[in-house]
N, C-alpha and C positions, 0 to 999 in steps of 0.2 A: 196386125201390128204387135210388136213386142212391148210389153210393159215391164219396166224395171222396178223391183220391189226392194226397198231399203230395210236392212235388218236392224231392229231396234236394240238387240242385245249382242255384245261382243262375245267372241268365242272364249270359253273357260281356259282353254289351252294357251291362248294368247296372254291372258292375265297372269298365268303362272310363269310364263317366260319373262314377261316384263318385271314381275316381282323378283325373280331370281337374279336378273341383271342388276336391279337397283339394290337388292340385298347385298350382293357382292361388294359393290362400291361402298355401301353404308357400313358394312362390317370392317372393311379396310380402313375407313376413316376413324371408326371407333377404336380399332386396335392401334392405329398410329397415335391417337391422342393418349391412350393408356401407356404405350411404350415411351412416348415423349415425356409424360409426367414422371415415370419411373427414372428415366435418364436425368431429368432436371433435379429430382429429389436426391439421387446419388451424387450429382455434381455439387449440389449445395452442401451435402454432408461432407464431401471431400474438402471443399473450401473451408468449412468450419473447422475440420480437423487440422488443417495446416495452420490456421490462425491460432487455435488453442495451443498447439504444440510450440509454435514460434514465440508466442507471448510467454509461455512457461520457460522456454529456452533462454531468453534474454536475462532472466533473473539469476542464472548461474547455479540454481539449486539442483540437487539430485537426491534420489533415495539412497539410503544406506546400503541396500543390497538389491538383488535383482527383483524387479516388480513381479508380483505373482501372476499378473495377466499375461506376461510374456512366456510363461511356462508352456512348452509344447509348440511354440511358434517358430517360424523361420529365423526370427531375430536372435533367439537364444541358442538354437541348435546349429544353424548354418552360419549366421553372421557373427555369432559369439559376442554379442553386445554386453553380456553379463560377465565376460572374462576380465577380471580385475587387472590382469597383467597386460591388457591391451590399452594402456593409457587412460583416457577419460571416458572409456566406453560405458561406465555406469551412468554418467551424466547423459550420454547419448541414449542409453537404454531407458532412462526416465523420460526423456523427451519423446522417444518412440512410443512409450507406454501411454503418454498423454494423448497422442494422435490415435493410437489403437483404441483407446477408450471412446474417443469421439466417433470412431467408425463402427461402434457396437450395433448400430441399426442396420448395417449392410450384411448380406449373407456372403462372407468371405470364405475362401477355401485355402488351407495351408498347402495342399498338394497340387494346386492348379498350376499348369504351365503358363508361361508368359503369353498373354492374349486369350487365354481360356476363360471359361465361366468362373466367376468368383475370384480371379487372380487379383492380388493387390500387393502393393509394396509401399514402404515408408522409408525415406532416406533423409538423414540429417547431414547438411554440408557446412563446413567451416573453411576459412582460408588456410592455404598452405602452398607447398610446391609440388608440382607434378614430376613425373619421371625425367622430364627434360630440364628440371630446375626452374620452370617458369611459374609465376603466381597462378593459382587455380583454386577452385572450390573442391575440397577433398571430402569424400564420403565418410560417414561415421566419425565425424569430429564436429564439435559445436563452437569452436572459436574461443578466443580469450576476451577479457573485458574490452568494450568499445569496438570490437571487430564484428563483421556481419555474420549472421547465422541464417541458414535457409532450411526450410522443411518442405520436402516434396512428398506428395501422396498420389498414387495412381490406383485406379480401380476399373475393372472391366465389367460393365453391366450386362448380365445375360438377357438376351431377348427371349421372352416366353411365348410369344405369339407364333403358332406354326406357320402362318402365312408369310411372316416376315423373316423367320430364321434362315430360309434359303438365301436371303440377301445378305444378312450379317448375323452371326450367332452371338456376337458381343459388340458393345460400343464402349470405347475407352473414355473415361473422364479423368482429368488431371488437375491438380491444384498445387500451388507453390506460394509461400509467403517468405519474404526476406525482411528481417529486422536487424537492428544493431544491438549487440549485447550491452546491458547496463554496466556500470562500474562496480560489479560485484567483487567483494573482497578488497575494495578500496574505499577510501573515505571521500573521494571527490573524483569527478569525471575529468579526463584529460582532453575532452573535446570542447573547443571554444564554441559557445552558442552561436557566434557570428561566423564561424569558419565552415570549412567543407569537411564532410565525413569521408573516410577513405573509400575508394571505389570497390565495387564487388566484382571479383573475377568471374569468368564464365562458369556456369553451373551445368553439369551434365544432365541429360534427360533420362528419366527412369526407363529402363529397358533391360533386355538380357545382356547387352554389352554397351554400357553407357559410354557416350563420346561427348566431348565438349561441344556445345552449340552456342555461338555468340549471340543468337537472337532467338525469339520464340519459334518453336518448330511447328511447321505447318503440317497438319495431319489430315488425311482424307477420311471423312466420316460418311459412310454410305447412308443415303436417304431412303428409308423404307418406302416401297411402292409396289404396285402390281407388276411392273415390268422389270425382270431381273437384269436386263441389259442397260438399264438407265445409268447414265454417268453419275458417279458420286459427286456430291458437292464438297467444296473445300472449306474447312473451318480452321481458324487460327486460334490457338490457345494463348490467352493473354495472361501474363503473370504480373503481380503487383511489383512496383518499383520501390526500392528503398529510398528514404529521404536523403537527398544529396545537399539540401539547403535547409537546415533546421528552422523551425518556426520561431519567430521572434518579433518583438514590438518594433515599430518604426516611429521615432519621435516620442514625445512625452504623453503620458496619460494625465489630462488636466481636470481638476475638480470642477464639477458642475456640468461637464460634457456627458453625453450619452453615446459616445462613440470612441473607439481607439483605432489605431492603424496597425495592422498585422501583416507580415509577409512570410512566405514559406513555399512548400512544394504545391504545385497546381493539383487541386483535387483533395488536398488534406482537409480533414474535418477538425476544426479548431474550436475549443471551448474557452471562454473567458471566465475565470473563477476568482472570487475574492478569497485570498488565503486566510484572512482574519475570521470570516464567517463560514467559509465553505460553500457559499451560494454561487450557482452558475448564472452569470448575467446574460449570456447569449451563446449560441452555437451556430456556426456557419461553415460553408465550404469555400476554400480559397479559389478564386477564379484567375485565369490567365490575364495579367495586366502588365504591360511593359513599363520600364522605368523604375523598378524597385529592386531591393537587394536579391530577392528570389523571384522565380517566375510567377508564383501565386500571390494574391493580395486580397485583403478585405478591409473596408473602412467602417463597417458596422453602421452604415447609413442606409435607411430605407429609400427606395423599395428593393434595391439589389440585394442588400444584406439586412438582417434584422438589427434593430438598434438595441443597445443595452437596456435591460428592463428597469433600470433606475440610474439616476445621475451619480457620477463618481464623487466620492468623498475624499477630501485631502487626507493623506497619510495611509490610505489603503495600500496593501500589497496585492497587485493583480498578477495572475499567472495565466499565460496562454498555453494551453495543453493541446497538443496535436495527436491524432490517432496514429501518426508514424513513430511515436515514442519520444519526440523532442518536446521541450518546453522552455519557456523564458519568462522572467518576472520583471516587473517594474513598479515603482512607487507612484501613487497619484500625487501630483504636485499641485500647488495653489495656482490660481489663474495668473498667467504671466502679466506682469505690470509693464506699462509703457514708460520708458525712460523719458523724463521731462528735462529739457536743457536747463541748466542753471544759469541765470543771467549774471553777467559780470559787470562790475562798475568800473568805468574809466576814471582813474584818479586825476584829480585836478592838479595842475602844476603849482608848486609852491614857490613863491617869489624868493623866499629866504631858506636855503637848506638848513636843516637842523642837524647838529652833531649828536643829538640824543636818539638812540635807536628806538624805533616804534615797534611795539609788540604786534606781531601778525596773528590775527585770530584764526583758529583752526576749527573745522567742522567736526563735531562729535556725533557719530551716528546715534539715533534714538532707537532704531530697530535692532533686533538680535543680529550679531555678526561674529565671525571668528577670524583670528589671525594666526600665522605660523611663525615660529621662532626656532631656527632660521627658516626661510622659505626657499632655500636651495641647498644643494649638496654636490660633492664632487666624487665621492667614493661609492663603491658598490653597496656598502652598508651605510644607511642614512639614519639619523635620529633628529627628531624635531618635536616641538611642544605646540599643541593646539590650545589657544586661549580663546574663551568665549565670553561675551559680554551682552547684557541687556536681555537675557533669556528669561521667560516667565519662571519664577521660583518653583512653581508646582508642576513644571513640565518635565517629562522624560526626554532626554536629548540623545539621539542615535547618531553615531559618526560612521562614515563610510569612506573607504580608500579607493581612489582611481575610478570615480564615477560609478559607485555602487558595486564594483567588482568584488569587494571584500569588506565585511563588517569590521569596524574598529571598536565595537562594544557600545554599551548604552550607559548614560549617566542619569541615575535616578534622582528624584527631587530631594532625597535625603543627602545627596552628595554634592549639591551646589545651592547657592542662594541667588542665582541669576548670573553668576560668573563662575567659570571653571578653568582649570588648567590640567592638561593631560599630556604626558610624554610618550612617544611611540618610536619603535625601532623597526626598520625593514631591511631585509637582506636581499642581495642580488638584484638591485634596482637598475634598470636600463636607463639610458640617456633619453629623456623626453619630459614632458610636463604631466603632472598628475593632479587631478582635482579631488579635493576633500570636501565631502558634503556633510552638513549638519542638519538634522531634521528634528523637530519637536512635535508632540502630539496636540499641543494647544498653542494659542497666541495669535497675534495678527499676522505675523510672518513665520512660517514654519520651516523655511529652508534658507541656509546660508552656505556659501562656498568660499574656498581659498585654494590657491594653486601652489604646488611645490614643483620646482624645476631642477632638473639635473642634466648637465652640470651648471654651476653658477656662471653668470655672464662674465666673459673675459678670462675664464679659467684656462690655463694651458697645462695639459697633463705632463707630469714629470716622470720619466721612466725610473723605475725603482728596481732594486735587486731582490729577487725572491728569497724569502727567509725560510729555510727548511723547518718543517714542523713535524712533530711526532704524530703517529696515527692514533686518533682518539679511541678509547675503549668502547666497544659496542654497547648498546643499551642492554640491560638485563634487569627485569622486574622480579623482585622476591618479596615473600612475606617475612617480616622481621621476627615475629613471634606468634605464639598461639593466640586465637581470638580471645578477647577479654570481655567478660560479662559486665555490662554497665547498668542493667535494670536493677532496681532495688528489690531485695527479697522481703517477704516470701514470694516465690514465683509458682504459679499454678500451671498445670498442663493446659494446652490449647489456648493460651493467652499470649498476646504479642510480647516479644522479648527482644532487647537490643544488645548488640555486641559491637565492640570497636576492634578494628584491624589496622595494622600499620604496614604500609607498602613502601618500598624504596626502589629507586632506579640506581643500581650500583655502577652503571656505565657512565661514560662521559657524553654520549650522544643523547639528545633529547628524544623522548617519545612524544611525537606530535599527532598521533592517531588515537582514536577512541578505543578504549578497551573496557573490560568489565571485571569487577571483583565480586565473588560469590561466597555465600555462607552455606554450610552443610551441617545438618544434624543427623548423626548416626548413619552415614552413607554405607551402603552395602558393598560398593565397588570403589576402591581407592587404588588407582594405578600410580606408576612412578611419575607420570607427567600430567595426569588429569583425573578429575572425578566427573562422571557423567552429569551433564547440565540438568538432566531431568530430576536429579536428586537435590537440586538447590532449593533452599527455603527462603532465599532473599538475595538481591544483588544490588550493586551500585554501578552506574556508568561513569567513567572517568574520561575527560577529554584529552588528557595527556599528562606527562610527568617529565620535568627537566632532568638532565643528567645530574646524578648525585643528590637529588631531592627526595624527600620523604613526605608522606601524607598519612594522616589518621582519618579513617573512614568509619562511620557508624552505619550499620545495616540492621534493619528491623525484620525479624521473622514474624510475619503477621499471624501465622497459624500456630506459632509457639512449638513447645515440645509435646511429644506424645507421652502417654503414661509409662510406656516401656521403651527401651530398657532403662535400668538404673545401675551405674551412672550412665549419663549421656556423653557421647563423643562428638566434639564440635571441631570442624575444619574450616579454614578459609583458603581461597585460591584466587590468585591474580592472573589476568589474561586468561580467563576461564572459558571463553567461547572457542572451543577447540574443534578443529577439523583436520583430518588426516594427521593426527598426532601433533599438530602445531596450532598455536593460538593465533590471534589477530596480529600480534606484534612480533616482528622478527627479532629474536634475542640471541645472544651469544650462547646461552644455556637454556634449554627448554624443559628441564626436569627439576627445577627448583622453585616452581610457582605455587606449591602446596605448603601450607603452614604445618607446624607441629600441632598435634591434636590437643584440645583442651578437654578436661573431664569435669562435667557438671553434675552435681548430686543434689539430693534433697528437693526435688521438684514435687510439689503437692499433687496428689492424684485428683483428677477431675473427671466429670462425666464427658463421654465422647460427644462432641457437638453434632447436632443434626444439620445437614446442609440446608441452607435457606436461600430464598430469593433466586432459585434456579428455575427459569421458565421451562415448562414442559416442551420437549422438542417437537412433539406432534402438533403443538399449537402454532409453530412458526416455520417448521421445516417440512416441506412436502416432497418426499422422495419420488413422487410420480410426476412432478413438474419438470419438464425437460425442454431444452431447446434442440434444434435440429442436430442430431448426432450426439447428444449428451444432456446431462442435467444442467439446470440454471445455477450459476455461481455469481458471487460478487467478490472481486479480487483486485489486487493492484500492488503498488509499491508505496512505502512510507519513507519520506525524506524529511530531514530536519535541517534548518539553516543555522549551523554552528560555524560562523565565519563564512562558510559557503554551503551550498546544498550537498548533503551527504545522504546516502542510503542508510536508513536507521534500523539497526537490529534491535530486537527485543522490546519494541514499542508495544504497549497495550492497545489493542484495537477493539472497539465495541461496535456492534451492529444494533442500531436503534430503529424501532418501528415508527410509523407515521404518527402514532398516538403518544410517542415519547417513551414507550416501554423498552426495556433492555431485551434484545432477542438472543444475542450470543456474544461471547468474548473470546478473543484469540490474541496471539502475539506474533509480530513480524519475525521472520527467520533471520539468519545471519546475513542474508543478502537484502533485507528490507522488504521481503515479499510477504503478503498475507492473503488469505482467502477464506470465504464462507461458502460452504458447499450446500447444494440442494435447497436454495432459498425460494420460498413461495413468492408468487406474484405480489407486487405491492410497491410502495415508495418508501425508501429507507434513507437514513443518514449513517455515515461511518465516522467515528471519532477515534483519534489516536493521541497518546500521551506518553512521555518518558521524562525522567529527571536525570540530567547530566550535570555533575558538579554542583548539586543542590539547586540547580535552575531547571524549571519545568518548561517543556516544549509541548505545544498543543496544536492539533490540526483537526479540521472537520471538512467533510464533503456532504452536501445535502442534495435531495432530489435524485437519489440513485435508484434505478430500477434494474432488476435482474433480467436477462443475463448481461453482466458488465465486467469484462476483464481489465478495464482501464480506469478503475476508480482509485486513482493515485491520490495520496494524502500528503499535504505539505505542512509541516509543523514549524511554528514560530515561537520565540520566547514568550510564553504566556502561561498563567496558571492552568491546571488541568480542567478547570471548569470553563475554559474558554476566555479567560482574561476579561470578565465582565460581559460575556455574551449572554444570550437569553437561554442557554442550554439549561433545561430543567434538571434538578437533582431529585432522583426518585426517593420515595420513602424507604426507610429501613425498618424491617419487621423483626421483632424478637420472637424467634420460633419457640413455642412452648414445649416442643418435643412430643414424642408419641404418648397417647393417653390411654388409660385403662380404667374401665368402670364396670359395675354390675347393672343389670336391669333394675329399674325403679330407683336408681340413684338420682339425687338432685345435683345438678351441675352448675358451677359458677366459675368460669375460666376467663381471665382477662388476656386479650391479645395486645401486646405492647407494640407500638410503632412510633417512630419519630420522623420528622421531615426537616432537613437542614434549611430549606427555603422558608419554613414557617407556614406552609400552605395548610389549609384545612383538609383533614383526611376523612375518607369514607371507607368503611369496612364492609366486606361481603364475604360469604362463605358458601361453598358447595360441598356435598358429600357428608354433611353432618349426620350423626345418628338421629333417628326419629325422636321427636319431642324437643329438639334443641334448636335454637336460633341465635343469631348474632345481632347485637345492637349496631346499626350502621354508623353511629356517632362515637360511641365509647369503645367499641370492639369487644364488649362483654358477651360471652357465650353463656346462656342460661337455659334452664328447662329441666324437665324430668324425663328420664328414659323409660319408655313403657315396657311392659312385660314381654312384648313381642320384639324388642329391639336388639336381640342377640345378633352378633356378627362383627365383622371387621370392616371398617369404613375408611376410604381414602379421602382425606379432608384437604381441600384447597382454600387457603385464605388469600384474598386479594385486597390490597390497600391502594386506593387511588388518591392522588393529590390534585385531581382535576385536569392534569396534563398527561401524566403517565401512571403506570401501575407497577407495583411490586407484588411478588407472589411467594407464599411459603406453603410447604407441603408436610403433612405428618399423618400418621395412622391413628385411628381411634378404635380400640377393641372393647367390645361389650360382651361380658360373659353371661351365661344362661340364667335359669330360674333362681331367683333370690328367695330363700326360705324365711318365712316370718317366724319370729319367736312366739312360743305358745306355752301354756302351763296345763298340767293335768291335775284335777282335784275331784274329790268325792267319788273315787273309784271303789266300787264295792266288789270284793273278791267273788261274791256269789254270782256276779254277772258273767264271770269267765267260765266257759264250758270246758 
């Protein structure tokens, strides 16, 4: 009989074969994961580049010359974006530069052919007409204010795995962002917040021969795999859609509620911000809900949407800010009262009629109310008087025309005693009803309304004969005379000094837009039509000037004169924010805005001040902190409500740390845009302030974390400390200047500091020479420097008020061995050899 014997051990050759088969599949999976991660990273970088560039584009700003990063790239040499003769190419070059910076993490090649390894392209599109005269998105143009602008970025990711390269050597990734330009160069937007934005024409797809495509282009992306004949899978590139229905509130925001109603585009991320405090109450995404003004809607009621983090307070100004660039504001009103029917008495019949007329009693309201005299009009130009009664004497009353569409100004407590009367005139008024709102910040009832109607009831228009009129003289702003010194002498260098300047509008047309008047000390460049704004020592913002009117303006130069030269030359300039040789105001003559020079002598020589309270950049700015494709920034626009929302140039913007310390300060540019670059991780607040016509406008946003390119600030008429907000005022340190001592010196140095809030101050110091210490209560530095204390020390003084810190820096030099005095006596000459 045969016996079968089972082998207990497998053949070594079989194990090797099985391992080889498994290893091939395992390596293929690993390589696919690696390549997929590289493609996803490149796609994310491209998307971020389009968003960064588009956000920069809508501000309207551009660099003064060709960006250095574009040197040697296809954009300068082939596309000639830096050729000034090619229209607004410098602006397109600046936008391209912003996208190029965000692509810095990708290995791009300038000489790569389309579809090859490292090929990339950046194209900026704006609306225009194509060769057939049809509306289209035209390459290398960025659009005008309120028009769409699109940024496209394409990149071909090289496949580095040898097993997958036969399938596809590169994989394309594509990004596109479309936004609407802000109202740069203007004082107000022409877009109705409730209306429709203009449509975006078709945008070509990046390629060697771009052709218009009305819809997203479907591209075949090969799927890596072991079988080269496998059918590629189809992927669709999805591009963001611009907002066609701007975000806005639906209905009133009512005091005591923890919700509001907001509508806008589906998928838009909306933040509800209190303009008075800068606090964000809630953030949510609009969902598709039928029956509203726009396709998207949120009611801020849990669990679908987050509720506001606190109840609304009457008088707050709320702003709904969308990530599509639109925003809308509304006031929080008091809880709506329910009207109670007033009972009427049925008069009893009198048996005997009386010939004596009986006085009819009339009801006098006890709550605050307003009336209009007259309450209707028939012409395009209307005038009426608003009369108010029963208002709290200590209340500030704000008036608004046409349901909050335009501010009519505020009446301060010093301007009324409970009653007031104000006359207003409006031009070009259409036929309909207009509601005037009156709001006060205190009192049992804080809102009253009255209605003005045009035309009056029963009015029949009478055709008239047009009267010919002469063409008015265009506006022309001039400086009447040289700046006049108004500060009392003696005047020392580096101390604040005041000058008065007289400006006049010699034309007959009113200047109704904001402009600036600047003061210059010893400018190095004085051209026929402007002086560079960088040489200004102080400015004043003016909201407008009527035709034929003049104003006297006082400007303070906070840093004063320098020690040299003597005499000093002082200039003034009106409409001083110049771009492309023109100011903000269109004038009949543009080269008469600079004053005659004033010569100032006998300025007392003073020590050059040492900069103080300047935070060390390395303590707050981290250049290694980056977001995908670039460093982390905090940026946005600054807007002020002067009759209506306007992009505010030259507003001072401060970045405040979570501990209340000042991180950095900048100013918004002529288009209202600001930015802080390379911001370290953390939570910050951004504050902004400007004074217009001697009135301060202040805004704040809190809870801002980098990277955030949408930290827009909205300023209201308030003092620059926030109008009674809890913003802490930092201590001010008197810098003692650089110190010099010898070893073994006894030191007694007082560090002076004040705090406007009256907070208790705590002093600390680092980098002091050995042997010295600072008293934390008095700020007195005392001690004896030892013999070994020679050297140069970088001293940092920090003063804390319990909420924030201020810092001062100076150097302390300690010189070498100090020789002690000695005497020689009883010297015998015989001791000398």
